[in-house]
N, C-alpha and C positions, 0 to 999 in steps of 0.2 A: 768761628766754627772750627772744631777740631778736624783733623785729617780723617779720623775714623768715621765721624758723622758725615763728612762730605762723601766719603766712599760708600757709606751705607745708603745715603739718599740717592746717590747716582746709580748704584747698582739696582736698588729697588725700583727706581724710575724706569730704567731700561727693562727690567723684568716685568713690571706691570704693563708697560706698553706692549712688550712682546707677547705676554700671556693674553691680554685683551684682544690684540689683533688675531692671535691664534683662535681664541674663543669665537670671535665674530666670523672668522673664515669657516671654522668647523660648524657653527650654528647655521650659517647661510647654506653651506653644502648639505647639512643634514635636512634643512627645510626642503630643498629641491629633491633630494634623494627620497625623503619620506613621502613627499607629495606624489612623486612618480610611482613609488612602490605601492602606496595605498591605493592609488587609482588603478594600478595593474591588478592588485589583489581583489578590489571590488569588481572590476570588469570580469576577471577570471571566475569569481564566485557566482556572479549573476548569470554568466553564460553557462556555467556548469549546471546551475539549478534549472535554468530554462531547458537545457537538453535532458536533464534527469526527469523533470516533470512532464516533458513532452513524451518521453519514453514510457513513463508510468501510465499516463493518460491513454496513450495509444494501446498499450498492453491491456488496459481495462476494457477499452472499446472493442478490441479484438476478442477478448474473452467473452463479452456479451454477444458479439457476432457469432462466435463458435457455438455458444449456447443455443441461440435461436435457430441456427441452421441445423444443428444436431437434433433439436426438439421437433422442428417442422418436418424433418426428414424421417422421423420415427414412425413406426406403425401405429402407435397409440394415437398420435395427433392426426394422422391420415384417417384412421377409423373414426375418431371423434368428429373430424370435419365432415365426413360423409354422413354420419348419423345426425349431427346437428342440422345440416343443410336440409336433409330429407324431413326431419321432424319439424323444422321451422316452416318449410313450405307446406307441409301437411296442415298446419294450423291456419292456412289461408282461408280454408272453408268455414272457419269459425266466424261468427258475427259478434261484434262488440256491443254490449248492452249499454243503454243510456246511463244506467247506474254505475257501470264500470268506468265509463268515460268521465262522468262527473267526479268520481272518486280520484281518478288520475289527475284531472284538472285541478281539483282541490289540493292535491299533493304539490303540483307545480306552483300554484299561486301562494300557498301557505308555507309548507315545509321547505321546498327548494328555494323559493324566492327569499324567505326569511333568513336562511343560512347564507344565501348569496349576499344579501345586504350586510349581514354581520361580517362577512369576509371582505366585502368591498363597499365600505360605507360611503365612498365618494362616487360610486357608480350605481346605475340602476339597470334592471333587465326586464323586458316584457315577457313574463312567464306565460301569459296567455298566447303571445305570438309564437313562442317556442312550442307550446302544446298544440296550437293549431297547425303547425308545420309537420306534425307527426302523421305518418300513414296509419291506416286502419290496423294493419298488422303490428306496427310499433306500439300502438296504444294497447292492444291486447296483451302483448308480452310485458310491457312496462307496468300495466295494471297487475299482472300476475306476480312479477318478480320485484317490483319496486313499491308501488303505492299500497298494496295489501300485504307486502312483506312485513312480518311482525318485528323484524330487527331494525334498529335505528339507523339513521344516515351514517355512512362510513362503515357499517357492519352488515350490509345487505348480502355479503358473500356467505353469511352464516346459514342462509336458506339453501338446503340441499334438494328438497323435492316439494312439489305442490300437493295440497290436499286432494286435488282433482285426479292425480295420478295419470295425467295425460301422456301421450306418446313423448312429447318434448320433455315433460317432467321426468319420465323414466330414463331418457337419454342423459339428461342433466344429472340425475342421481348416479348414473353409471360413471361419468367422467369428472364431475365437478371437484370432488375432494382430491383426486390425484393431481389435477391441474392447479388447484389451490395450494396444495403442498409444494409443488414445484415453485410457484410464485413466492411462497414464504421462505423456502430454502435459499433462493437466490436474491431475494430482496426487491423484486419488481413491484411497481405500483399497481399494475393491472396487466392482464393477458387477454387478447382478443382473437377470435376466429371469425374471419370475414369471408362471406361468399364471393368468389372471384367474379361471378357473372352479374350479380345484382348489387353488390357492395353492402349487403345487409350484415350487420354485426350479429351473427347467429349465436354467439356466446361471448360473455366476458365474465371475469371472476367477480368484480365488485358491483356490476349492474348499475353503473351511473347512467346519466340521461342519454348517452350515445348508444346504449344497448338497444338492439333491434331496429335502429335507424339505418338508412342506406347512406353510404359514403359517396354515392353517385348522385342521388336525387334529394337526400334528406337535409336537415338543418345544419349538419356539420360537414357538408361536402367541400367546404373551403378550408377545412382545418388541416393541421399538420398530420393528423392521423389519416385523413383522406389523401394527403399528398404521398405519404409512404405507401399507402395501399395502391394508389394508381401507378406509382413507379414500379411496384412489385408484381402486380397481377398478370402482366404479360412477360414476365421473366422466363428466359429459356433455360437458364442454369438454376438448379435447385439450391446452389450455394449463394445465389445473388441476394443482396439485402439492400434496403433503402433506409436512410436515417434522417431524422430531423433534429434540430437544436431545441433548446428549452425556450418555450414561449407560453404566454397565457393560453389556457384551454378552458372554455366555458363549462363543459360538463364537470370539470374539477374545480369549479368556482373561481375560474380565472387564475388558479395557481399555475406555476410554471410546469410544463409537461413536455417531454421529448419522447419520440417513438422510433422504434426500429422494426422493420418488417421483413419477412422471408416467405417465399411461396411454399404452399403445401401441394405436392404433386401426387397423382395416383399412379398405379402400376403401368399406365400407358404414357407416363411422363407429361400428363396434362395438368395444368394448374387448376385445381378445383377450389382452392381457398387461399387466403393469406393469413399467416400467423403474425401477430403484432404484439410487442412488449411495450408497455409504458415504462420508461427508463427509471432506474434507481438514482434519484437526484443526490441522495446523501453519499453514496459510494463515490461518485465522480467528484463531488465537492470536497470530500475528505482527502482525496488525493491532492487536489489543487491547493487546498488550504493547509496541507501537511499535518492534518489532525490538530491544528492549532499550535504546532511546535515551531514557530517561525524563528524564535531566538536561538533554539538549539541547532537550527539549520544555518546559523550565521547571518540572519537577516535583521538583527537588531530590533529596534522599536518600530520601524516603519516599513521594512521590506516585505514583499509578498510576491506570489506568483498567481496569475489568473488567466482565464480563458474567455475569449470573446468570439461570438458567432459572426457569420457573414453579414448579418443585418445589424452589426455593431452592438448587440445586446450581451450583457454580462452572462457568463455561463458558470460562474462560481462566485461564492460570497466574497465581498470586500473584507479585508482584515479590519479596517476601521469600523465597519458595521458590527463586527463581532466584538471588538475590544473597546470601542469608544463611540457609541451611537450618537452622542451629542455632537462630537466633532465631525462625524460622517455626514449628518444631516445639515450641519452648518456649511460644509463644503458643497453640498448639493445646492443649497440656497445661494451661496456665493457664486456658483457657476450657472445660476439662472435656470436650473432644471425645472421643468413644468411641475406646478404644485400638485397636480393630480398624480403624477408619477411618484413624487415624494410621499404623498399620503398613502399610496398603494404599498410602497416599500415599508413605510412605518407600520401599516396594518398587518402586512403579511410577514414582516420580519426577514425578508430576503430581497436582494436586488437582482437575483437570477431571472433573466427573461424580461426585466423591466428597465434597468438602467442602461442608457446608451453610453458606450465608451468609444469616443471617436478621436483618439489621440494620433499623433504622428506615428508612433510605434505600431499601433493597431492597424492603421491604414497601410503602412508598409508591409506588415506581416500578411495581411489579407491579399496583397498583390503578389505574395510569394517570396518576399525578400526577408533575409535574415540579417540582423545587425545589432549594434550597440551604440547608444549615444545619450547625451543629456537632452531631455525634452521637458515640456510642460506636461505633467501627469493629469489623470482624470480628476484629481482633487483640486487642481489649479496650482500646485506647488511644483518646483523643479525636481526632477527625478533622474537617476541614472537607470536606463532601461535597456535590457537585453530582450530582443523580440525575434519571433520567427513564425513560420506557418505550420499548421497541422491540418492534414486532410484525412477524412474518414468517410468512405462510401459516398464520395461526391460532395460531401459537406465540407466547407472551408472554415477554418478557425485561425485566430491569432493567439499564440501563447506567449505570455510576457512575464519576465522577472524584473522587479523594480525595487529601488531603494531611494528614499528622499536624499536629495543632494545635500541638504543641511546636515543630516545625520552623518553621512560619509565625510563631509567637510569638517564637522565637529570632531570626529575621530582623528582626522588629519591634524587638526589644531591641537588636540590633546597630545598627540605623538610629538609634535614640534615643541610644545610647551615642556613636555617631559625631557626632550633632548636639550632644550635651553637650560633647564634647571640643572641637569646633569653637567652641562658645560660650565655653569657658574660654580658648582660644587668642586669640580675638578680644578678650575682656575684658582679658587680660593686655597685649595690644598697645595697647588703648585706654588702660589705666591707665598704661602706660609713657609714652605720648604726653602724657597729662594731667599726669603727674608732671614731665616735662621742661618743659612749658609753665608749670606752677605754679612750678617752681624758677626758671626764667628771669624770670617775672613778679615773684616775690617778691624776687629779687635786685635787679631794676630798681627796684621800689618802695622797697625798703630803702635803696638807694643814694640815691634822691631825698630820702627822709625825713631821712637822715643829713646830706645837703647842706643841707637847710632848717634843721636844728637847728644846724649849724655857722655858717650865715649869721646866725641869730638870736643 
């Protein structure tokens, strides 16, 4: 073997070993640096989103509170409450005819029960029992504004006045369109005026089956609407409100409903009635689901933020339910969720108020704790979760920002793979340069040695 070849091989061997060792050291260091940096970035991102969504949700709820307290404190609603209560009580002297009661009963058994079964195919309801639980007064008003209302279900608010032109009808004609316009402007599902003494719903925009019933003695006395009414009717402060989370509500065909209530006071500061709003579910959900722009918010393919109530029920739509229904329902089955709940979510197209989310993050947040950790998410997969509490008017919630661990880990792996490829490319470039230098050097050295040998 020539001297030049020996030098070339020796220098290349040393160079290769040196470069490879450097590449291994750099790649290993890059692995740990990338892993640590990506975990920090994911944590910072999820915590920031949790706080951002908490702020947005709280601002929206405060806006709703300000709207109801402002409206309940206005002269229009005070006047409307007085007039509706007087007119409602005046109608007590009316007698309900057998024909009217039969017509209302037929509405309950056929129209309402039929739509109820369509919306809740796995559930049944005793329409006759509901009808039998109505007071005489409730039957009179529901006959006038519901069963003989010519407008279809869901559009009963289109009736402004009755053909009879009764005292109540004239009061209704005076105020209905103004309150209806307020509802439409701010996107509420329904608006109620409730007599503080009797609990009677003396007015509602949409005239569902709770209209004219008593929230103290009637069929919905244990509902969330009754809860916020009872919490509000004895309020000393005109700005006090009571709030309930989204849960199934029978008059709305067991669709999720949430309520907020505020007292209506007279000039003597006495509470004469309670104003209640049925909450705008879409507005709250749009905030929490980021209008469907999860990727733009840096949450990749799996990240989401969501809200859970004190009874562990979802208060916003699951991202998976919106984007991949098959995967969502498979996860429910995998986690042994009750089949009736699964069927309800499938039929209604929402998990709000139905799906129970009882994860470690939610439990900690409902205890008032704020944190970030890797947990098992509600779908059964491992997630990175930033969680914290949110309180509004006595109601407690958990607000959570999460991303699948696998997705975060895959991103980490891609970063490390990219760093490794870069290291190999750099190593090959360095080796090529070293080989070229070694070759040139060995040739030069060989040439000089040969010359020296020839001279000798």
